[in-house]
N, C-alpha and C positions, 0 to 999 in steps of 0.2 A: 565776254569782251568789254574792255574798258570804254567808257565814254571819252570823246575826244578831249574834253576839258581835263578829265582825270589823268589821262595819259601824258598830256603836255605839261601838266603841272609837276610831273616827277622828273622830267629830264634836266640835264646839265646841272648835276648836283654841285653846289658851291663853286662853280666856275670850272671844275674838273670834268673831264670827258671820258665816257665809256664808249669804247670802239670795238666792234667785233667783226671778225671775218665770217662770212657765211656762204656755204655753197648750196643752201636751200632754207626752207623755213617750215618749222613744225607749227601747225595752227594752235596747239596748246600753249605755245609760248607768247601768243599775241597779248595775253594779260599783262606781260612785262615790256611791251614795246616802248612804253614811255620812259623806261629807264636807260634806253640806249640812245646815244647821241648820233653815232654814224655806224651803219652796216656797210661792209666792203664785200662785194660779191666776188667769189673766187671760182673760176677765173675766166677771163678772156685770154687769147694767145696770139703771139706773133705768127703769122702765116703769110708766106710770100712777101714779107717785108711789111705787111699791114697788121694792125691790131684788129682781130676779129673775134666775134662772139658766135660760138656754134649755135645752130638752130635750136638744139635741145636745151641750151641754157637761157634762152630769151624768156621762157615762161618762169623759171625760178628767180631771175632777176626782177622781173615785173611783179612777182609776188612780194619781194622786198619793197619795192617802190610803192606798192599799194598800201603798205603799213603806214604811209604818211597820212592816210585818212584817220588812222588811230592817233598817230602822234605827228602833227603837222611840223614839228621841229626836227623831226628825224631827217638825216642826210643818208643818201645811198650812193656809194662810190663803186667803181668797177676796178678790180685789180687785174693787171696783166702779168702773166708769168707763173711762178711757182717752182717748186723743186723739180729739177730734171727738164724744165722747159726751156729750150733754146731759141735761137734766133735774134737775141739781143746784141751779141757781139758783132754779128753780120750786119744787122740793121744800123747799128751806131757807127760803123766804120767809114761811112761816107756822108758828105752833106746831103746828097740826094736821098740816101737811106734813112738818115735821121728825119728829114722833112716828111717822107712818106709815113713813117712810123708815127710822128707827132700829129700829122693831119688826120690820119685814120683813127688815131686814139680820140682826138678831140671830137671828130665827127660822130664817133660811136657813143661818146658820153651824151652828146646832144640828141642823137637819134633815139637813144633809150630813155631820154628824160632823167638821166642820172645827175649827180651833183659834183663829180670829180673823178679823177683817175689815181690809182695807186700802182706803182711800178715794182714788181717783185722779181728782180733779176738776181738769181742765186747761183753764182755771184760774179761781178766783174772781176777779170783776171784769174778766175778759178774754173776748173773743170771737173770737180769731184762728183758733180751730179750727172756727168756724161755730156755736157753741153760744150759748145766751142767757146774758146777764150783767146785773148790776145794780150800782149804786153801794152797795147794802146787802149785797152778797155778803160783804164783810169781816166785818161783825158777824154775819151769818147762818151763815157758815162755822163760826165758833166755837160758835154755838148748835147747829148740826147735829152737830158732833163731840161736844158735851157730851151731847146727847140719845142718840147712839149708844153712848157710854161707859155711860150709865145703862142702856139697854136690854140691852147685852151683859152687864153685871153681873147684871141681874135674871134674864135668861134662863139665864145661866151658873150662877147659884146653884140654879136649879131642876134643873139637870143635873149638879150636883156639881162645877162648874168654878169654883172659888174659890181665893183665895190665889195661890200660885205657879202654879197650874194654870188661872188665869182666862182667859177669852177675851181675846185681845189686840186692840188697835186701833192701826194705824199709818196713815201717809199716804205716798203717792207725791207728792213735792213738788219744784218747781223752785226757782230762786234769782233774785237780781238783780231786774230789773223784773217778773218773773212772780210775785212774791210781794208786790207793792206793795199788794195788797188782801187781805193775810193778816196777822193779828195773831199773829205767831210765839209771843210770850210768852204770849198768852191761850189758844192751843190746846195749848201744851206740857203742861199738867197732865193732859189727857185722853188722851194718846198714850203708848204704850209705846216707840215709836221712830219716827224719820223716815227714809224711803227718799229720799235726795237724788238726784234725777235729774240727775246730773252728766255727762250726754251730750246729744247734739243741740245743743250750744252753737252750732254752725253747721249750716245746713240749707237747704232750698229757699227759705225766707223771709228769710235773712240776706243782707246786701249783699255779703259776701265769703266765701271759703273760710276755713279755719283749722283749729284743733284741735277736733274735735267733742266730745272727752271729755279735754282736756288737764288735767294736774294743776296746773301753775303757768302763769304768764303768759309768753307768748313775747315777745321783744323787739319783735316786729311787731304785737302786739295793740294795738287802738286803745282808749284811755281805760279805762273800767271794764269792758271786754270780760269775758265770763264764763269762769271757771276753777273747778276743783274746790276749790282752796284758798280762793278768794274766797267760794264758797258756804258752806264750812265756817265761815269767819270770820264771815260774815253771821249764821248761826244761833247760833254761840257768843256773839256780841255781844248777841243777843236773849235770852240767859239758858238756852239749851238745854245740858244736860249733855253733855260729849263722848260718853260711852258710849251716848247715845241717837241718834247720828248714824251713819248707814251711807252711805258715799259709793258712787256708781254706776260700774260698769264696763260697757263695751260689747262684746258678742261680735259685733259687725258693724261695717263701715266705711261711710262716706258718700263718694260720688264726685261730683265737679263737672267740668263740661266747658267748653270754650272759655274757659279760664282765662288771665288775664293772666300772662305768664311770669316776672315779676320775683320773685326770692327763691324760685325753684323752685315758684311758684304759692301760696306760703303767705301767707294773709291778703291775697289778691288778688281783684278783681272776676271774676265768672264769667258765662258766657253762659246756662247752664242747669244745673239739677241733674240728674245722670245717674241716680242710684239708690243702693241699698244692696247690700252684699255680706257675707255671713256669713263667719266666721273660716275655715272649710275652703276656701271659695272664694277667699278672699284668698291663702291659702298656695298653692293649686294653680294659680291663673291670674294672680296679680297681683304678689306681692311679689318684686321683682327678675326679673320675667318680662314679655315682650311690651313692653318698653320703660319698664315702671314701675320706677323705681329708688327703694329705700327710703332715707329720710333720717331723721336723729334730731335733734330739737330739744332740746338739753341744758337750756335754760332752762325750757321747758314740760314737760320730761320726757315727751315724746310722739313717736311716729313718724309719718311721713306718706310717701306715694308721689307721685312726680311723673313724668310721661311728657312728655319734652321735645318728642317728635314730634307727639303728639296734643293736647297742652296739657290733659291730664286730671290731676286731683288727687284723691287718696283720703286721708282721715283715718280712724284706727282705733286700737284697743288691741291690744297684742301682749304676749308674755311680759316684755319689758323695761319696758314702761310699767305693766303689772300688778305687777311687782316693786316699782316706785317707789311705786305706790299703797299696797301692802301695808306698805312701810317708813313711809310717811306716816301710815297708820292707827296704827301702833304708836307713832310719835313724838308724835301728837297724842292718843293714848289714846281713839280713837274706838271705836264699837261693832262695827265690822266693814265688810264689803263687800256691796254688792247688785248684781246684774247683770240685764241684759235681753239674751237670753232663753234659756232652758234648751235648747231644741231647735236653736238656731242653732250649737251646738258638740257634735255627736254623739260626738266623741272625748273630750269633757270636758277637752281640753287646757289651756284658759285656766282652767276652774274648778278644775282640779288645781293650776295655778299660784297661784290665789288661796288655796286651802287650805294649800299648802305654805308660802306666803309669810307666813302668820299664825302659823306655829309659833314657839315660843320658840327662840331660837338662843343 
């Protein structure tokens, strides 16, 4: 375990931030706690209109908060929502509903001694994940975030959390068609930063394989297909300051089966989605093993695996694509990197690559 001074000295590399979602903590990772600026616990949930934390989740959250003894500069936020989690549209639809949601969220942050709230509504105006949506979600999303900001400030003031130490508010947010019911410019003033979910660009619901967390557009990508750079440019065009944007990295890959073999399976139709693999599993069982051959797309700045025998395709992030993302963050003067999810990389290899890549050279 690192001494407090050693851990604290490593954090906040060159003004950029390393932010990770975490649904738990592996003690072997404590050696690298000083390389992380913010951990976002996933998840609290809307229940009966209130933001609540299940009893079973209190201990994992407090394990994250306890890491402040190792890295006093570490911030720990609570994320509410996640894929297929509803209740947002309903809560946001009325003044009373927004107030209840906002007040309960702020009170939860204070009660758990956390540092802020992250809102992960996937997605306003959309119901692909099976949640309720409404044409009014766009306006109500803005009003909900405004109410949360007000409640966080009020409760924060009562707990001495003001100025630079105020309770923060962020959002986990997608891009392209998934923000067509979000007024980015309108929500911007209420947020400390945006966690851009620049992963899962291809998944079980997309028509083809592809780079699920690619930085730039592949030559094979169709039309306005999603990429990290296109997401960033979309938010910059809406008036968001570059330093409020954190792009996403994936500590996991996505595998597709029965893939059409053209172009080694890249951006091809597939028979079915096979599942996900975390980074250690990719290294031990897949990358250049069992017929899975690693390829590098220089245009997209992204790796992929193709198994010519089984017609299986895997998209993922690795040290080379992480390095490209870190260089992009510095070139675009962004706020830093965000990743999903802490426990998927027990060795902290990719997280260490993120931290080292953001150092001034």
